[in-house]
C-alpha positions as CSV (number, residue, x, y, z in Angstrom):
1,M,0.0,0.0,0.0
2,N,1.5,3.3,-1.1
3,A,0.0,5.7,1.5
4,T,0.0,9.4,1.3
5,P,-1.0,11.7,4.2
6,S,-4.3,13.6,4.0
7,G,-3.9,16.8,2.1
8,T,-1.1,15.8,-0.3
9,D,-1.8,15.7,-4.0
10,G,-0.2,12.3,-4.7
11,G,0.2,13.1,-8.4
12,A,-3.5,13.7,-8.9
13,D,-3.3,14.3,-12.6
14,G,-1.7,10.9,-13.2
15,Y,-4.4,8.7,-11.8
16,D,-6.5,6.4,-14.0
17,L,-9.0,5.7,-11.3
18,L,-10.3,7.7,-8.4
19,I,-11.8,5.3,-5.8
20,A,-13.9,6.4,-2.9
21,G,-13.5,3.8,-0.1
22,A,-10.7,1.4,0.9
23,G,-13.0,-1.5,1.7
24,P,-13.1,-4.8,-0.1
25,V,-14.6,-3.3,-3.3
26,G,-12.2,-0.4,-3.6
27,C,-9.1,-2.6,-2.8
28,V,-10.1,-5.3,-5.3
29,I,-10.7,-2.9,-8.1
30,A,-7.5,-1.0,-7.5
31,E,-5.5,-4.3,-7.4
32,R,-7.1,-5.6,-10.6
33,A,-6.6,-2.3,-12.4
34,A,-2.9,-2.3,-11.4
35,S,-2.1,-5.9,-12.1
36,V,-4.1,-6.4,-15.3
37,M,-4.1,-3.0,-16.9
38,G,-1.2,-1.2,-15.3
39,W,-3.5,1.6,-14.2
40,R,-2.7,3.9,-11.3
41,S,-5.4,4.4,-8.7
42,L,-6.0,6.8,-5.9
43,I,-8.1,5.4,-3.1
44,V,-9.4,7.9,-0.6
45,E,-10.7,6.6,2.7
46,K,-12.3,8.7,5.5
47,R,-11.4,6.2,8.2
48,P,-7.8,5.9,9.5
49,H,-7.5,2.3,8.1
50,I,-8.2,0.2,5.1
51,A,-10.4,-3.0,4.8
52,G,-13.7,-1.2,5.5
53,N,-16.0,-3.1,7.9
54,C,-13.7,-6.1,7.5
55,Y,-11.0,-4.3,9.5
56,D,-9.5,-6.3,12.3
57,R,-7.0,-5.0,14.8
58,E,-5.1,-5.9,17.9
59,H,-7.0,-5.1,21.1
60,A,-5.2,-3.5,24.0
61,S,-5.0,-7.0,25.5
62,G,-3.2,-8.3,22.4
63,V,-6.2,-10.3,21.2
64,L,-7.1,-9.8,17.5
65,V,-10.7,-8.5,17.2
66,H,-13.0,-7.6,14.4
67,Q,-13.7,-3.9,15.0
68,Y,-17.1,-3.7,13.3
69,G,-18.6,-7.0,14.1
70,P,-17.7,-10.6,13.0
71,H,-16.9,-11.3,9.4
72,Y,-17.5,-15.0,8.5
73,F,-16.0,-15.5,5.1
74,R,-17.7,-18.1,3.1
75,T,-18.2,-18.7,-0.6
76,N,-19.2,-21.4,-3.1
77,S,-16.7,-20.1,-5.7
78,A,-13.4,-21.9,-6.1
79,A,-12.3,-19.2,-8.4
80,L,-12.8,-16.5,-5.7
81,I,-10.7,-18.6,-3.2
82,E,-8.0,-18.9,-5.9
83,Y,-7.9,-15.2,-6.5
84,L,-7.8,-14.2,-2.8
85,S,-5.2,-16.9,-2.1
86,R,-2.7,-14.6,-3.8
87,F,-2.9,-12.3,-0.8
88,T,-3.5,-14.7,2.2
89,A,-3.2,-18.2,3.5
90,W,-6.4,-19.6,5.1
91,I,-7.5,-21.4,8.2
92,P,-10.8,-23.2,8.7
93,G,-13.7,-20.9,9.6
94,N,-15.2,-22.1,12.9
95,Y,-18.6,-20.5,12.4
96,I,-20.9,-21.8,15.1
97,V,-23.7,-19.8,16.5
98,R,-26.1,-20.4,19.4
99,S,-29.2,-18.6,20.5
100,S,-29.8,-18.0,24.2
101,L,-33.4,-18.5,25.5
102,G,-34.1,-18.9,29.1
103,G,-30.5,-19.9,29.9
104,V,-30.5,-22.6,27.3
105,L,-28.2,-22.3,24.2
106,Y,-29.9,-23.6,21.1
107,P,-28.1,-24.3,17.8
108,F,-28.9,-21.5,15.3
109,P,-29.9,-21.6,12.4
110,I,-32.6,-24.0,13.5
111,N,-31.7,-27.7,13.0
112,L,-32.9,-31.0,14.4
113,T,-31.2,-30.5,17.7
114,T,-32.8,-27.1,18.1
115,L,-36.2,-28.6,17.4
116,E,-35.7,-31.4,19.9
117,L,-34.6,-29.0,22.6
118,F,-37.4,-26.5,22.0
119,F,-40.2,-29.0,21.8
120,G,-38.8,-31.6,24.2
121,R,-39.1,-34.6,22.0
122,T,-36.9,-36.9,19.9
123,L,-37.1,-36.2,16.2
124,D,-35.7,-37.3,12.9
125,E,-36.0,-35.6,9.5
126,T,-39.4,-37.1,8.7
127,S,-41.0,-36.4,12.1
128,A,-39.4,-32.9,12.2
129,R,-40.9,-32.0,8.8
130,A,-44.2,-33.3,9.9
131,L,-44.1,-31.3,13.1
132,L,-43.3,-28.0,11.3
133,D,-45.9,-28.8,8.7
134,A,-48.5,-28.9,11.4
135,L,-47.3,-25.7,13.1
136,R,-46.6,-23.4,10.2
137,S,-49.0,-20.8,8.9
138,P,-50.4,-21.5,5.4
139,I,-49.0,-18.5,3.7
140,D,-48.0,-19.2,0.1
141,A,-46.5,-15.8,-0.8
142,P,-45.1,-14.2,2.3
143,A,-45.2,-10.4,2.0
144,N,-42.8,-9.6,4.9
145,S,-40.4,-11.2,7.4
146,E,-43.1,-12.1,9.9
147,E,-45.2,-14.0,7.3
148,F,-42.0,-15.6,6.0
149,V,-41.0,-17.1,9.3
150,L,-44.6,-18.1,10.3
151,S,-44.9,-19.9,7.0
152,R,-41.8,-22.0,7.8
153,V,-41.8,-22.7,11.5
154,G,-45.0,-21.4,13.1
155,R,-45.7,-18.9,15.8
156,A,-43.9,-20.4,18.8
157,M,-40.5,-20.5,17.2
158,Y,-41.1,-17.2,15.4
159,E,-41.7,-15.5,18.7
160,A,-38.8,-17.2,20.5
161,F,-36.0,-16.9,17.9
162,Y,-37.0,-14.2,15.5
163,E,-39.4,-11.5,16.6
164,G,-37.5,-10.0,19.5
165,Y,-34.1,-10.2,17.8
166,T,-35.5,-8.5,14.7
167,V,-37.2,-5.7,16.7
168,K,-33.9,-5.0,18.5
169,Q,-31.8,-5.1,15.4
170,W,-34.0,-3.1,13.1
171,A,-36.2,-1.0,15.5
172,R,-39.0,-2.3,13.3
173,H,-41.4,-5.1,13.7
174,P,-40.8,-8.1,11.3
175,R,-44.1,-7.4,9.6
176,D,-42.7,-4.0,8.4
177,L,-39.5,-5.5,6.8
178,D,-39.1,-7.4,3.6
179,A,-39.2,-11.2,3.7
180,S,-35.5,-11.2,2.7
181,V,-34.4,-10.0,6.1
182,C,-35.3,-13.3,7.8
183,G,-35.3,-15.3,4.6
184,R,-31.5,-15.4,4.6
185,I,-31.5,-17.8,7.5
186,P,-31.9,-21.5,6.6
187,I,-34.0,-24.2,8.4
188,R,-32.2,-27.6,8.5
189,F,-33.6,-31.0,9.1
190,T,-30.1,-32.4,9.9
191,R,-27.7,-31.9,12.9
192,D,-25.5,-29.6,10.9
193,D,-24.8,-26.7,13.3
194,R,-22.7,-24.6,11.1
195,Y,-23.9,-21.0,10.6
196,V,-23.8,-21.2,6.8
197,D,-23.9,-24.0,4.2
198,H,-21.2,-22.8,1.7
199,A,-18.6,-25.1,0.3
200,Y,-15.7,-22.9,1.5
201,Q,-15.8,-21.6,5.0
202,V,-12.4,-20.1,5.8
203,T,-10.8,-17.1,7.3
204,P,-7.6,-15.2,6.4
205,A,-4.8,-16.7,8.5
206,R,-3.4,-13.3,9.5
207,G,-6.7,-11.5,9.4
208,F,-8.6,-9.4,6.9
209,T,-6.6,-6.2,7.3
210,A,-3.4,-8.0,6.4
211,L,-5.1,-9.4,3.3
212,F,-6.2,-6.0,2.0
213,E,-2.8,-4.4,2.9
214,R,-1.1,-7.0,0.7
215,M,-3.7,-6.5,-2.0
216,T,-2.9,-2.8,-2.2
217,A,0.9,-3.0,-1.9
218,D,1.4,-2.4,-5.6
219,P,3.2,1.0,-6.1
220,R,0.6,2.0,-8.7
221,I,-2.0,2.1,-5.8
222,T,-2.0,5.2,-3.5
223,V,-4.2,5.1,-0.5
224,R,-5.0,8.4,1.3
225,L,-6.5,7.8,4.7
226,N,-8.5,10.2,6.9
227,T,-9.7,11.8,3.7
228,D,-13.3,12.5,2.8
229,F,-14.2,11.9,-0.9
230,R,-16.1,15.2,-0.9
231,D,-12.9,17.0,-0.3
232,V,-11.2,15.6,-3.4
233,R,-13.9,14.9,-5.9
234,G,-13.5,18.3,-7.5
235,A,-9.7,18.5,-7.3
236,V,-8.8,15.1,-8.7
237,T,-9.8,14.2,-12.3
238,P,-9.0,10.6,-13.1
239,R,-8.2,9.7,-16.7
240,R,-10.6,6.8,-16.9
241,A,-13.3,6.5,-14.2
242,T,-14.4,7.2,-10.6
243,I,-15.6,4.4,-8.4
244,Y,-17.8,5.4,-5.5
245,T,-18.5,2.9,-2.7
246,G,-19.9,5.2,0.0
247,P,-23.6,5.8,0.8
248,L,-25.5,6.7,-2.4
249,D,-27.7,9.4,-0.7
250,E,-24.5,11.1,0.6
251,Y,-23.0,11.3,-2.9
252,Y,-26.1,13.3,-4.0
253,D,-26.2,15.4,-0.8
254,H,-29.5,13.7,0.3
255,C,-31.4,15.5,-2.4
256,Y,-34.2,12.9,-2.4
257,G,-34.1,12.5,1.3
258,P,-31.9,10.3,3.6
259,L,-31.9,6.6,3.3
260,A,-32.3,4.8,6.6
261,W,-29.4,2.8,8.0
262,R,-28.9,0.7,11.1
263,S,-25.7,1.0,13.0
264,L,-24.0,-0.6,16.0
265,D,-22.3,0.3,19.2
266,F,-19.7,-2.2,20.6
267,E,-18.9,-2.9,24.1
268,W,-15.6,-4.8,24.6
269,R,-15.0,-6.9,27.6
270,T,-11.7,-8.6,28.5
271,F,-11.5,-11.9,30.4
272,D,-8.5,-13.5,32.0
273,Q,-9.0,-16.9,30.5
274,P,-8.6,-18.4,27.0
275,F,-12.3,-18.7,26.2
276,V,-15.6,-17.8,27.9
277,Q,-18.2,-18.8,25.3
278,P,-18.7,-22.3,23.8
279,C,-18.8,-20.8,20.3
280,V,-18.0,-17.6,18.4
281,Q,-21.5,-16.0,18.6
282,I,-24.4,-16.1,20.9
283,N,-27.7,-14.4,19.9
284,F,-30.0,-12.9,22.5
285,P,-33.6,-12.7,21.1
286,D,-35.0,-11.6,24.4
287,V,-36.0,-7.9,24.1
288,Q,-35.1,-7.4,27.8
289,V,-31.5,-8.0,26.9
290,P,-30.2,-4.7,25.4
291,Y,-27.6,-6.2,23.1
292,T,-28.4,-8.5,20.2
293,R,-25.3,-10.8,20.3
294,S,-22.0,-11.4,21.9
295,V,-19.0,-12.4,19.8
296,E,-15.8,-14.1,20.9
297,I,-13.8,-14.0,17.6
298,K,-10.9,-16.0,19.0
299,H,-13.0,-19.1,18.1
300,V,-12.5,-18.1,14.4
301,T,-9.1,-16.5,14.3
302,G,-7.4,-19.5,16.1
303,Q,-5.2,-17.1,18.1
304,E,-3.5,-18.6,21.1
305,H,-3.6,-16.1,24.0
306,P,-4.2,-16.4,27.7
307,Q,-6.9,-13.8,27.6
308,T,-10.0,-13.4,25.5
309,V,-12.2,-10.5,24.4
310,V,-15.9,-10.6,23.9
311,S,-17.8,-7.8,22.0
312,Y,-21.5,-7.0,22.7
313,E,-23.5,-5.4,20.0
314,Y,-26.1,-2.7,20.6
315,P,-28.1,-1.6,17.5
316,R,-28.7,2.0,17.0
317,A,-30.2,4.3,14.3
318,D,-27.3,6.7,13.9
319,G,-23.6,6.2,13.5
320,E,-21.6,4.4,10.8
321,P,-24.0,2.9,8.2
322,F,-24.0,-0.9,8.6
323,Y,-27.3,-2.3,7.4
324,P,-29.7,-0.8,4.8
325,V,-33.3,-0.9,6.0
326,P,-35.3,-3.0,3.4
327,D,-38.8,-1.6,3.5
328,P,-41.0,0.0,0.9
329,V,-40.2,3.6,1.8
330,N,-36.5,3.2,1.5
331,R,-36.8,1.2,-1.7
332,Q,-38.7,4.1,-3.3
333,I,-36.1,6.7,-2.2
334,Y,-33.3,4.4,-3.4
335,R,-34.8,4.1,-6.9
336,Q,-34.6,7.8,-7.4
337,Y,-31.0,7.9,-6.5
338,E,-30.3,4.8,-8.6
339,E,-31.8,6.4,-11.7
340,R,-29.6,9.5,-11.2
341,A,-26.6,7.2,-10.6
342,R,-27.2,5.4,-13.9
343,A,-27.2,8.7,-15.7
344,D,-23.9,9.7,-14.1
345,T,-22.3,6.4,-15.0
346,A,-23.3,6.8,-18.7
347,A,-22.4,10.5,-18.9
348,H,-19.4,10.8,-16.6
349,R,-18.0,7.3,-15.9
350,V,-18.9,7.4,-12.3
351,Y,-19.5,3.8,-11.2
352,F,-21.3,3.0,-8.0
353,A,-20.4,-0.3,-6.3
354,G,-20.7,-2.0,-2.9
355,R,-23.1,-2.4,-0.1
356,L,-23.4,1.3,0.7
357,A,-23.7,2.6,-2.8
358,R,-26.2,-0.1,-3.9
359,Y,-28.2,0.0,-0.6
360,V,-28.2,-3.7,-0.3
361,Y,-26.8,-6.1,2.4
362,I,-24.2,-8.3,0.9
363,N,-21.6,-10.5,2.4
364,T,-17.8,-10.1,1.9
365,D,-17.6,-12.7,-0.8
366,E,-20.5,-11.1,-2.7
367,A,-18.9,-7.7,-2.4
368,I,-15.6,-9.0,-3.8
369,E,-17.3,-10.8,-6.6
370,S,-19.2,-7.6,-7.5
371,A,-15.9,-5.7,-7.6
372,L,-14.4,-8.3,-10.0
373,A,-17.5,-8.0,-12.2
374,L,-17.2,-4.2,-12.2
375,F,-13.6,-4.4,-13.2
376,D,-14.6,-6.4,-16.3
377,V,-17.0,-3.5,-17.1
378,L,-14.2,-1.0,-16.6
379,Q,-12.0,-3.0,-19.0
380,R,-14.6,-2.8,-21.7
381,E,-15.8,0.8,-21.2
382,C,-12.7,2.7,-20.0
383,A,-9.7,1.1,-21.6
């Protein structure tokens, strides 16, 4: 990473790409542009670090933590693993989650063991399917998250595992959110207790920050930290294109109104023992518990350390934008920005990419794959 301090010009007139944001999308596009096309990129990042929300750091205790919540890297793409392996070695991703209800830890997503614990009976795949068939609501086309979950597991499990957690996370009732919010979570009729089903479930051996630092080490890539894109957008004119990965409404000065986001506050607790949780993440659906989950990332990083650190997540409405709010009002606002963005792409070669600019929740693998796809577009349209 060729870093320049905030306020220096870094040879502005010589840049092929101006990239707003040093998260996964910005880093991948800059790396591909340098390696494949020999293009020079200036990445401006308002935070004091690269890697976006994937940023991990050493806690005061010496424990490696994920600053903005856990990132569980998973993918079904062997090609994506091959690409990223140029910048990191891997260790297995130990992605196990439990949900705490009445002092009992249930496997989550729901599986056979969850169903047995919850209903107090022995089940196999056939009997479990029959049980849920008898309990679920007959809703063929769920219009929201409440209807989606009721149509799959019935009211008792919906109220226990989903309703309170969703209200805390989104400050909205599940009936006011798109079905996709809860639709991401599988229901299993096996004893598989992994959080996700993907073929590759791994984590960077030295962490995400080290991965993206290596990715941006090419001398044709300049990263300017502590720099707001708005402070350089009129001063730096790239030869080929601008890639913007920040909030789309912010780019247009909120001219159609602000898009709603959910953010998080983190409480960090240090413990003088190697581990305190049985797994990396525990969810707390009970609305009387102020945080939504506790995360002990050492279960994933594999770090050997005599202490451990657990983060507790408290959802909030303001702060760093983490999660777009998928409801009809925000979809309509976004469509107005999206139409204007398309016009700017066609007329001025400003490309909008990533979770914030697209107002969609995507995982790290999906963000990187979208960046690789956008680079293919840049090759065709900007070479």
